[in-house]
C-alpha positions as CSV (number, residue, x, y, z in Angstrom):
1,M,5.9,-4.1,-1.1
2,K,6.3,-0.5,-2.2
3,R,2.5,0.2,-2.4
4,Y,2.1,-1.0,1.2
5,I,5.3,0.6,2.4
6,A,4.2,4.1,1.0
7,T,1.1,3.8,3.1
8,L,2.9,2.5,6.3
9,L,5.6,5.1,6.3
10,T,4.2,8.1,4.7
11,L,1.4,8.9,2.1
12,T,2.4,11.8,0.2
13,M,-1.1,13.5,-0.7
14,V,-3.0,16.7,-0.7
15,L,-4.8,17.0,2.5
16,S,-8.3,16.6,1.3
17,L,-8.5,13.1,2.6
18,A,-11.7,11.0,2.5
19,G,-11.7,8.5,5.5
20,C,-13.9,6.5,7.8
21,G,-13.9,8.5,10.9
22,K,-17.0,10.3,12.0
23,K,-19.2,10.4,8.7
24,D,-21.6,12.9,7.3
25,D,-24.6,11.5,5.2
26,A,-22.3,11.4,2.1
27,G,-19.8,9.1,3.8
28,K,-17.2,11.7,3.4
29,S,-14.8,12.6,6.3
30,K,-14.1,16.1,7.4
31,V,-10.6,17.1,8.3
32,K,-10.3,18.7,11.7
33,F,-6.9,19.3,13.4
34,S,-6.1,20.2,16.9
35,V,-2.8,22.2,17.2
36,P,-1.3,22.2,20.6
37,S,-2.1,25.4,22.6
38,T,0.4,27.7,24.3
39,E,-0.1,27.9,28.0
40,G,-0.9,31.2,29.7
41,T,-2.6,33.0,26.8
42,T,-5.9,34.7,27.1
43,S,-8.7,33.4,25.1
44,S,-12.5,33.1,24.6
45,E,-13.6,29.5,24.1
46,T,-17.0,27.6,23.7
47,T,-17.2,24.3,25.7
48,T,-19.8,21.5,25.1
49,V,-20.8,19.9,28.4
50,A,-22.6,16.6,28.7
51,T,-25.3,16.3,31.2
52,T,-26.8,13.3,33.0
53,S,-30.0,13.5,30.8
54,E,-27.7,13.1,27.8
55,T,-28.5,16.5,26.5
56,T,-25.7,19.2,25.8
57,V,-25.4,22.6,27.0
58,E,-23.3,25.4,25.3
59,T,-21.4,27.6,27.8
60,T,-18.9,30.5,27.0
61,T,-16.2,31.4,29.4
62,E,-13.8,34.2,29.4
63,S,-10.2,33.8,30.7
64,T,-8.3,36.9,31.6
65,T,-5.5,35.4,33.7
66,E,-3.3,32.5,33.6
67,T,-5.0,29.3,35.0
68,T,-3.7,26.0,35.8
69,P,-5.9,22.9,35.1
70,A,-6.9,20.7,38.0
71,P,-4.8,17.8,38.3
72,T,-6.1,14.4,36.7
73,T,-5.0,10.8,37.0
74,P,-4.8,9.4,33.6
75,S,-6.2,6.2,32.8
76,D,-4.0,3.2,32.1
77,P,-4.2,2.4,28.6
78,H,-2.9,-1.2,29.1
79,G,-4.9,-4.3,30.0
80,P,-5.0,-8.0,30.1
81,I,-4.2,-10.1,27.0
82,P,-7.4,-11.6,25.8
83,A,-8.0,-15.0,24.5
84,L,-7.5,-15.4,20.8
85,Y,-9.6,-17.2,18.3
86,H,-8.7,-18.2,14.8
87,E,-12.0,-19.3,13.1
88,L,-12.6,-16.4,10.8
89,V,-12.9,-16.9,7.1
90,T,-10.9,-15.1,4.7
91,L,-12.9,-13.3,2.1
92,N,-12.5,-14.4,-1.5
93,L,-11.7,-11.0,-3.4
94,D,-11.5,-10.4,-7.0
95,L,-9.3,-7.5,-7.9
96,T,-9.5,-6.4,-11.5
97,T,-8.4,-3.3,-13.4
98,E,-10.3,-1.1,-15.8
99,E,-7.9,0.7,-17.9
100,H,-7.5,3.2,-20.8
101,F,-4.0,3.7,-22.3
102,F,-3.2,5.7,-25.5
103,C,0.4,6.3,-26.8
104,E,1.9,7.7,-29.8
105,K,5.2,8.9,-31.2
106,P,4.7,12.6,-32.2
107,E,6.6,13.6,-35.3
108,D,7.8,16.7,-34.1
109,Q,9.4,15.1,-31.0
110,P,13.0,13.7,-30.5
111,E,13.4,10.0,-31.8
112,N,13.4,8.4,-28.3
113,E,10.1,10.4,-26.8
114,T,6.6,9.2,-26.8
115,F,3.5,10.9,-25.7
116,C,1.2,8.8,-23.6
117,V,-2.1,9.0,-21.6
118,Q,-3.0,6.5,-19.1
119,T,-5.9,6.0,-16.5
120,Y,-6.7,3.0,-14.6
121,C,-9.0,1.9,-11.8
122,D,-8.8,-1.2,-9.6
123,Y,-12.1,-2.8,-9.0
124,V,-12.7,-5.0,-5.9
125,T,-15.7,-7.6,-5.8
126,V,-16.4,-10.2,-3.2
127,S,-17.1,-13.7,-4.4
128,T,-17.8,-15.1,-1.0
129,T,-21.6,-16.0,-0.9
130,G,-24.1,-14.2,1.3
131,L,-22.4,-10.6,1.2
132,A,-24.7,-8.9,-1.3
133,E,-24.7,-5.7,0.9
134,L,-20.9,-5.5,0.9
135,N,-20.9,-6.0,-2.9
136,D,-23.4,-3.2,-3.3
137,F,-21.3,-0.9,-1.3
138,L,-18.2,-1.8,-3.3
139,D,-20.0,-1.3,-6.5
140,E,-21.2,2.1,-5.5
141,V,-17.5,3.0,-4.6
142,Y,-16.0,1.9,-7.7
143,M,-18.7,3.0,-10.0
144,R,-17.9,6.5,-9.0
145,L,-14.2,5.9,-9.5
146,K,-14.4,4.3,-12.8
147,Y,-16.5,7.1,-14.1
148,D,-13.8,9.4,-12.8
149,C,-11.3,7.7,-14.7
150,E,-13.2,7.5,-17.9
151,T,-14.2,11.3,-17.8
152,T,-10.5,12.0,-17.0
153,Y,-9.3,10.1,-20.0
154,E,-11.5,11.9,-22.3
155,N,-10.7,15.1,-20.9
156,M,-6.9,14.2,-21.4
157,L,-7.4,13.2,-25.1
158,Y,-9.4,16.5,-25.5
159,K,-6.6,18.5,-24.2
160,K,-4.1,16.5,-26.5
161,N,-6.4,16.9,-29.7
162,T,-7.1,20.6,-29.4
163,G,-3.5,21.6,-28.6
164,V,-4.2,22.8,-25.1
165,I,-1.1,20.9,-24.0
166,T,2.2,20.5,-25.6
167,K,3.2,17.1,-26.6
168,R,6.7,17.3,-25.2
169,N,7.6,14.3,-23.0
170,F,7.3,10.7,-22.2
171,N,4.2,9.4,-20.2
172,D,2.8,13.1,-20.1
173,M,-0.6,12.3,-18.2
174,F,-1.3,9.5,-15.7
175,F,-4.3,9.3,-13.4
176,A,-5.2,6.1,-11.4
177,Y,-7.0,4.7,-8.2
178,T,-5.2,1.9,-6.6
179,T,-6.6,-0.4,-4.0
180,T,-4.6,-1.9,-1.0
181,I,-6.3,-4.5,1.2
182,Y,-5.1,-4.5,4.9
183,R,-7.6,-7.0,6.3
184,A,-10.4,-9.0,4.6
185,D,-12.3,-11.6,6.6
186,S,-15.7,-12.5,7.8
187,R,-15.5,-9.8,10.5
188,F,-14.1,-6.8,8.5
189,L,-12.9,-5.5,5.3
190,S,-10.2,-2.8,5.7
191,F,-8.9,-1.2,2.6
192,A,-7.5,2.2,1.3
193,V,-7.9,3.6,-2.2
194,T,-5.2,6.0,-3.4
195,N,-5.8,8.4,-6.2
196,T,-2.6,9.4,-8.1
197,F,-2.3,12.2,-10.7
198,Y,0.4,13.8,-12.6
199,N,0.6,15.8,-15.6
200,V,4.1,16.4,-17.1
201,S,2.6,18.8,-19.6
202,D,1.0,21.2,-17.0
203,D,3.9,22.4,-15.1
204,W,4.9,18.9,-13.8
205,Y,1.8,18.8,-11.6
206,Y,1.4,15.9,-9.2
207,S,-1.0,15.1,-6.5
208,S,-2.0,12.0,-4.5
209,E,-4.8,11.6,-2.0
210,S,-6.1,8.7,0.1
211,S,-9.3,7.3,1.2
212,T,-9.6,4.8,4.0
213,Y,-12.5,2.3,4.7
214,V,-13.3,-0.1,7.7
215,M,-16.3,-1.9,6.9
216,D,-18.6,-4.7,8.9
217,T,-18.4,-7.6,6.5
218,A,-21.9,-8.8,7.1
219,T,-23.7,-5.5,7.3
220,A,-21.4,-3.4,5.1
221,K,-21.6,-0.4,7.7
222,Y,-18.9,1.8,8.4
223,I,-16.9,1.3,11.6
224,D,-16.0,4.4,13.3
225,L,-12.8,5.0,15.1
226,F,-14.5,5.7,18.2
227,D,-16.3,2.4,18.1
228,V,-12.8,0.9,18.4
229,I,-11.3,3.2,20.9
230,T,-13.1,3.1,24.4
231,D,-11.0,5.6,26.0
232,P,-9.8,8.4,23.7
233,S,-7.9,10.2,26.6
234,A,-5.9,7.1,27.6
235,F,-5.4,6.3,23.9
236,A,-3.9,9.6,23.2
237,N,-1.5,9.3,26.0
238,E,-0.3,5.9,24.5
239,M,0.1,7.8,21.2
240,R,2.3,10.5,22.9
241,A,4.4,7.9,24.7
242,Q,5.4,6.1,21.6
243,A,5.8,9.3,19.6
244,A,8.5,10.4,22.2
245,S,10.7,7.5,21.0
246,L,10.3,7.4,17.1
247,Q,12.8,5.2,15.3
248,F,14.0,5.7,11.7
249,P,12.4,9.1,10.9
250,V,10.9,9.7,7.6
251,Y,12.9,12.8,7.0
252,S,16.5,12.6,7.9
253,G,17.7,14.5,10.9
254,P,16.2,15.8,14.2
255,E,14.1,18.4,12.2
256,G,12.4,15.7,10.2
257,Q,11.9,13.6,13.4
258,D,10.4,16.8,15.2
259,R,8.1,17.4,12.4
260,E,6.6,13.9,12.3
261,R,6.4,13.9,16.2
262,N,4.5,17.1,16.2
263,A,1.9,15.6,13.5
264,I,1.4,12.7,15.8
265,L,1.0,14.8,18.9
266,A,-1.6,17.0,17.0
267,A,-3.6,13.9,16.1
268,A,-3.5,12.5,19.8
269,D,-5.0,15.8,20.8
270,T,-7.8,15.6,18.3
271,I,-8.5,12.0,19.5
272,A,-8.5,13.0,23.1
273,N,-10.9,15.7,22.4
274,G,-13.3,13.3,20.2
275,D,-12.4,15.2,17.0
276,Y,-10.4,13.0,14.9
277,V,-12.1,12.4,11.7
278,V,-9.3,11.6,9.3
279,G,-8.5,8.2,7.9
280,F,-7.6,5.1,9.9
281,L,-7.3,1.3,9.1
282,L,-7.3,-1.9,10.9
283,T,-4.8,-4.8,10.6
284,N,-4.9,-8.0,12.6
285,N,-3.0,-6.5,15.3
286,C,-2.7,-2.8,14.6
287,I,-4.5,0.5,14.3
288,M,-3.1,2.7,11.6
289,L,-3.9,6.4,11.9
290,Q,-3.4,9.2,9.3
291,C,-1.6,12.1,10.9
292,P,-1.6,15.3,8.4
293,D,1.6,17.4,8.6
294,L,1.2,20.6,10.4
295,I,3.5,22.4,8.0
296,Q,2.2,23.1,4.6
297,D,5.0,23.4,2.2
298,D,6.3,21.2,-0.9
299,M,7.2,18.5,1.5
300,S,3.8,18.2,3.1
301,T,2.9,14.8,4.2
302,T,0.4,12.7,5.9
303,Y,2.3,10.5,8.4
304,V,0.8,7.0,9.0
305,F,1.3,6.1,12.8
306,S,0.7,2.5,13.5
307,L,0.1,1.1,17.0
308,N,0.0,-2.5,18.3
309,V,-3.3,-2.8,20.3
310,L,-3.4,-6.4,22.0
311,D,-2.1,-4.9,25.2
312,L,-4.3,-1.8,25.1
313,G,-7.4,-3.2,26.6
314,G,-7.7,-0.3,28.9
315,C,-8.4,1.9,25.8
316,V,-9.1,-0.3,22.9
317,D,-12.2,-2.6,22.4
318,L,-10.1,-5.9,21.9
319,T,-13.1,-7.7,20.4
320,Y,-12.1,-6.0,17.2
321,F,-8.7,-7.8,17.2
322,N,-9.1,-11.3,19.2
323,E,-10.4,-13.1,16.1
324,T,-8.3,-14.1,13.2
325,T,-8.5,-16.5,10.2
326,P,-6.4,-19.6,10.9
327,C,-3.4,-18.2,8.9
328,Y,-2.6,-14.6,9.1
329,T,0.0,-11.8,9.0
330,L,1.2,-9.3,11.8
331,T,2.4,-5.8,10.9
332,A,4.9,-3.6,12.7
333,D,4.1,-0.5,14.4
334,R,5.7,3.0,13.6
335,N,8.6,1.9,16.0
336,N,9.2,-1.4,14.2
337,V,7.6,-3.6,16.8
338,I,5.1,-6.3,16.5
339,K,3.2,-7.4,19.8
340,W,1.1,-10.7,19.8
341,D,0.3,-13.8,21.6
342,L,1.9,-15.8,19.0
343,Y,1.5,-19.2,20.9
344,D,-2.1,-18.6,22.3
345,D,-0.6,-19.1,25.8
346,G,-2.0,-15.8,27.2
347,V,1.6,-14.2,27.1
348,L,2.4,-11.2,25.0
349,D,5.4,-11.7,22.7
350,T,7.2,-8.8,21.6
351,F,9.3,-8.7,18.3
352,A,11.3,-5.7,17.7
353,I,13.9,-4.4,15.2
354,E,16.2,-1.9,16.8
355,S,18.6,0.2,15.0
356,P,19.9,3.9,14.6
357,V,19.4,3.6,10.9
358,M,17.9,0.9,8.7
359,G,21.3,-0.4,7.3
360,F,21.8,-4.0,6.7
361,D,24.6,-4.4,9.2
362,T,23.4,-2.1,11.9
363,F,20.0,-3.6,13.2
364,A,19.4,-5.9,16.0
365,I,16.4,-8.4,16.1
366,K,14.9,-8.9,19.6
367,W,12.4,-11.4,20.7
368,N,10.8,-10.9,24.1
369,G,14.0,-8.7,24.9
370,T,16.4,-11.1,23.9
371,T,18.6,-10.4,20.9
372,C,18.4,-13.2,18.2
373,D,21.5,-14.3,16.3
374,I,21.0,-13.2,12.7
375,P,21.5,-16.1,10.4
376,E,24.6,-15.9,8.2
377,L,23.8,-14.4,4.8
378,P,25.2,-15.1,1.5
379,N,28.0,-12.8,0.6
380,Y,26.2,-11.4,-2.3
381,L,23.3,-10.3,-0.1
382,S,25.1,-9.0,2.8
383,S,26.1,-5.5,1.6
384,E,26.3,-3.1,4.5
385,D,24.7,-0.4,2.5
386,D,21.5,-2.3,1.6
387,D,18.5,-0.9,3.7
388,L,15.9,-2.8,5.5
389,V,12.7,-1.1,4.4
390,S,9.9,-3.6,5.9
391,F,9.1,-6.7,7.7
392,F,6.2,-8.7,8.8
393,I,5.4,-12.0,10.5
394,A,3.3,-14.6,8.8
395,H,1.3,-17.3,10.8
396,A,1.2,-20.1,8.3
397,A,-0.2,-23.7,8.5
398,D,3.4,-24.8,8.8
399,G,4.8,-22.5,11.3
400,D,5.6,-18.8,11.9
401,Y,7.9,-16.8,9.5
402,L,9.6,-13.5,9.6
403,Y,9.8,-11.7,6.2
404,L,12.6,-8.9,5.7
405,E,12.5,-6.8,2.7
406,F,15.7,-5.0,1.6
407,A,16.4,-2.2,-0.9
408,P,19.6,-2.9,-2.7
409,A,22.3,-0.4,-2.4
410,E,22.9,-0.4,-6.3
411,G,19.3,1.0,-6.8
412,E,17.8,-2.0,-8.3
413,P,14.2,-1.4,-9.5
414,V,12.7,-4.1,-7.3
415,N,13.8,-5.0,-3.6
416,Y,14.6,-8.4,-2.3
417,T,13.0,-10.3,0.5
418,L,14.7,-12.9,3.1
419,A,12.5,-15.3,5.1
420,C,13.5,-16.8,8.6
421,K,11.4,-19.4,10.4
422,I,10.8,-18.5,14.0
423,E,11.6,-21.4,16.1
424,N,12.0,-21.6,19.9
425,G,12.8,-17.9,20.1
426,G,15.5,-18.0,17.4
427,L,15.6,-17.8,13.6
428,S,16.6,-20.1,11.2
429,L,17.4,-18.7,7.5
430,I,15.2,-20.1,4.5
431,P,18.0,-20.8,1.9
432,D,16.1,-19.0,-1.0
433,Y,15.7,-15.3,-1.4
434,F,13.1,-13.7,-3.8
435,G,11.7,-10.4,-5.0
436,E,9.4,-8.1,-3.0
437,F,5.8,-8.5,-2.0
438,E,3.6,-6.3,-3.7
439,A,1.8,-5.8,-0.5
440,I,1.7,-7.4,2.9
441,P,-0.5,-10.3,2.2
442,Y,-4.1,-10.4,3.9
443,D,-4.3,-14.0,2.6
444,L,-1.4,-16.1,2.5
445,S,-2.7,-18.2,-0.3
446,D,-3.2,-15.3,-2.5
447,C,-0.1,-13.2,-2.6
448,H,2.0,-11.5,-5.5
449,I,5.6,-11.1,-5.8
450,L,7.5,-8.5,-7.8
451,K,10.3,-9.5,-10.0
452,R,12.5,-7.5,-12.2
453,N,11.6,-7.6,-15.9
454,D,13.2,-5.7,-18.9
455,L,10.9,-6.4,-21.7
456,L,9.8,-3.0,-23.2
457,G,11.5,-1.2,-20.3
458,T,12.9,-2.0,-17.0
459,G,10.2,-2.4,-14.4
460,T,8.6,-5.5,-12.6
461,I,6.2,-8.2,-13.2
462,S,3.7,-9.4,-10.5
463,C,3.5,-13.1,-10.1
464,P,0.8,-14.8,-8.0
465,V,2.1,-17.1,-5.1
466,S,1.2,-18.7,-1.7
467,I,3.1,-18.9,1.4
468,E,0.3,-20.6,3.3
469,N,2.1,-24.0,3.5
470,S,5.3,-23.7,1.8
471,N,8.0,-23.7,4.4
472,G,8.4,-20.0,4.1
473,T,9.3,-19.9,0.4
474,P,6.7,-18.5,-2.2
475,V,5.1,-21.2,-4.4
476,D,3.7,-20.0,-7.7
477,T,-0.1,-20.4,-8.0
478,S,-0.3,-19.3,-11.6
479,S,2.2,-19.1,-14.4
480,Y,0.7,-15.6,-15.7
481,C,2.7,-12.6,-14.4
482,V,1.4,-9.1,-15.1
483,K,3.9,-6.5,-16.2
484,K,3.4,-3.6,-13.7
485,G,3.4,0.2,-14.6
486,N,2.9,2.2,-17.9
487,F,5.8,0.6,-20.1
488,Q,5.4,0.7,-23.9
489,G,7.4,0.6,-27.0
490,I,7.2,1.4,-30.7
491,T,7.6,-1.4,-33.3
492,A,10.8,-0.7,-35.1
493,H,9.4,-2.6,-38.4
494,D,6.5,-4.8,-39.7
495,M,6.0,-8.0,-37.9
496,T,3.6,-10.7,-38.5
497,V,2.6,-12.3,-35.1
498,E,0.3,-14.6,-33.7
499,I,-3.2,-13.3,-32.3
500,W,-3.3,-13.8,-28.7
501,A,-4.9,-17.1,-27.8
502,E,-6.2,-17.3,-24.3
503,D,-5.1,-21.1,-24.2
504,G,-1.7,-20.1,-25.5
505,S,-2.1,-22.3,-28.4
506,G,-1.3,-19.5,-31.0
507,T,-3.7,-21.3,-33.7
508,V,-6.2,-18.6,-33.8
509,G,-4.6,-16.7,-36.7
510,S,-2.0,-14.2,-37.5
511,L,-1.7,-10.4,-37.4
512,K,0.4,-7.8,-39.3
513,V,1.7,-5.2,-36.8
514,S,3.1,-2.5,-38.8
515,G,6.5,-0.5,-37.9
516,G,5.9,2.5,-35.8
517,T,3.0,1.0,-33.9
518,P,2.8,1.8,-30.2
519,V,2.4,-1.3,-28.1
520,R,2.6,-2.2,-24.5
521,L,3.6,-5.5,-22.7
522,L,0.5,-7.0,-20.7
523,G,2.2,-9.9,-19.0
524,I,4.3,-13.1,-19.4
525,D,3.2,-16.8,-19.0
526,T,6.5,-18.2,-17.5
527,E,5.3,-21.7,-18.2
528,K,4.3,-21.4,-21.8
529,N,7.0,-18.7,-22.5
530,L,4.7,-16.5,-24.1
531,A,4.6,-12.6,-23.8
532,Y,1.4,-10.9,-24.5
533,F,0.9,-7.6,-26.1
534,C,-1.6,-5.1,-27.3
535,T,-1.6,-2.1,-29.6
536,L,-2.4,1.3,-28.0
537,N,-5.1,3.3,-29.9
538,E,-6.8,6.4,-28.9
539,D,-10.0,4.4,-29.2
540,D,-9.2,1.4,-27.0
541,T,-11.7,-0.8,-28.5
542,L,-9.6,-0.9,-31.7
543,N,-6.7,-2.3,-29.9
544,E,-5.4,-5.6,-31.2
545,Y,-3.8,-8.5,-28.9
546,F,-1.0,-10.8,-29.9
547,Q,1.5,-13.0,-28.4
548,M,5.2,-13.8,-29.1
549,Q,7.5,-16.4,-27.8
550,C,10.0,-15.5,-25.2
551,E,12.8,-17.1,-23.5
552,S,14.4,-16.8,-19.8
553,D,18.0,-17.1,-18.7
554,D,19.3,-18.4,-15.6
555,Y,18.7,-15.2,-13.7
556,G,14.9,-15.0,-14.7
557,S,15.6,-12.4,-17.3
558,Y,13.2,-12.6,-20.4
559,D,13.7,-11.6,-24.1
560,I,12.2,-12.1,-27.3
561,T,13.7,-13.5,-30.6
562,F,11.9,-12.7,-33.7
563,E,13.6,-13.4,-36.9
564,G,16.9,-13.3,-35.4
565,E,16.4,-9.9,-33.6
566,S,16.0,-9.2,-29.9
567,A,13.3,-7.3,-27.9
568,Y,15.9,-4.4,-27.6
569,T,16.0,-3.8,-31.2
570,L,12.3,-4.9,-32.3
571,F,10.9,-2.1,-30.0
572,T,12.1,1.2,-29.8
573,N,11.3,4.4,-27.2
574,C,11.8,2.1,-24.3
575,T,13.4,3.2,-21.2
576,Y,15.9,0.8,-19.4
577,Y,17.5,1.0,-15.9
578,D,21.0,-0.1,-17.0
């Protein structure tokens, strides 16, 4: 769930954010911040005043003395809990990737180093019928992104071939657009596209920026934040109240907590003034707001401040939140609280995790104010140093489940997840534990679990699963798992292998792969015990695809045996965790 967590907690990005606040004609958002003012200063300010005829008058006032604003009674942001309906239809989304990946082993580099260039772009289409306008919008978005990737790839290769850069390190250049879906149903499509770029050869340059989109599914029109918020002043007051009691600061220590709080308070001021035009997202139960850091240094961050809204009827139009699909997920706010009418009885249920730190043995789970007994955990999982990094609730066809994701203290490349069923205000542990969700699911029947994989380097494979009606335990929906990331190796010697057959039969012929050929692992079919590879050429139309038999041990670790050799010796220049 690292992709989702990175958005929930912090999005490390340059502050040229494209969002879905107030849009100009090109659909770009303009960043505009309000920094808390210092009382008692002399200033000249321009004010826009609305008249009853809906015209505006510009007035200029000069202040020469300290003034005290007239007292006002703030509006109550809270309101009654609306009736909930669960009849929306989950969108059928197809997420594919267009990718360019070239790798070589330079002759003048050390034995264990390769030079690689990679670009990729997620591409989302809607296969649900009757949504041509939405597909046209997505085509327009991703056509620009794919073109950006293609031109960047060509530029990278030009720099490499003309000697502009020095081929001196592993995975030198990487450029990608990744998409994370937060809500996708017959009412809304809410998603973020994050552009990541790093160039090891150009002074270790790194940047990341995010664009957010909240679209009306039927019309493909942008939804503005101020369509959702009905009383900006009251909403800003609620932000300030929640910011006063932040848990688990992104930066450790009081200074880091103050830094995040100040960013939230500045964003609250812009919302109160009607000026907030940075990014926002909608989940089933929360509004997620991007709050740019006020301090511009090497640690500059855009914080994501998430608020539950079901009890904010005094300042939020709850018609944006009172409908869900029959099965859905609920996400936590910035203070690790989920608020929802879980039993559709008109009563707000509050689920909270409280702890001074996110350690395994220090947090308390509270359901409507009552501390739940945490189920006894297996000894091999209950390390006091493991960190709780995320949680969510899934309302499935067979009940409600709490999913807790932990980061192992040993620093494993993949986290692990525990599931508990919520029953009668208590929790019962699901016996099995598993890897981490790639993202909090928007569709319980179409999730992905990351598992550790060490073929051609230590990383993860993404396996499609369902938790829609599975007693809380993920059930495989396909046997094909994709190797995530930019992992590649160099063949140690000549190999004659089977050409990749889509049906896994291996009867379409053989292929000779010469020693010294750069290759990458595309994925593994866990049912057929086949690993799929491709060669990596500068012109990717010349890439060749092949398959090799693999085997799994009792711990789910895969290896290849070819003429008595393991993958660890068949492929060189791979990076392993341990």
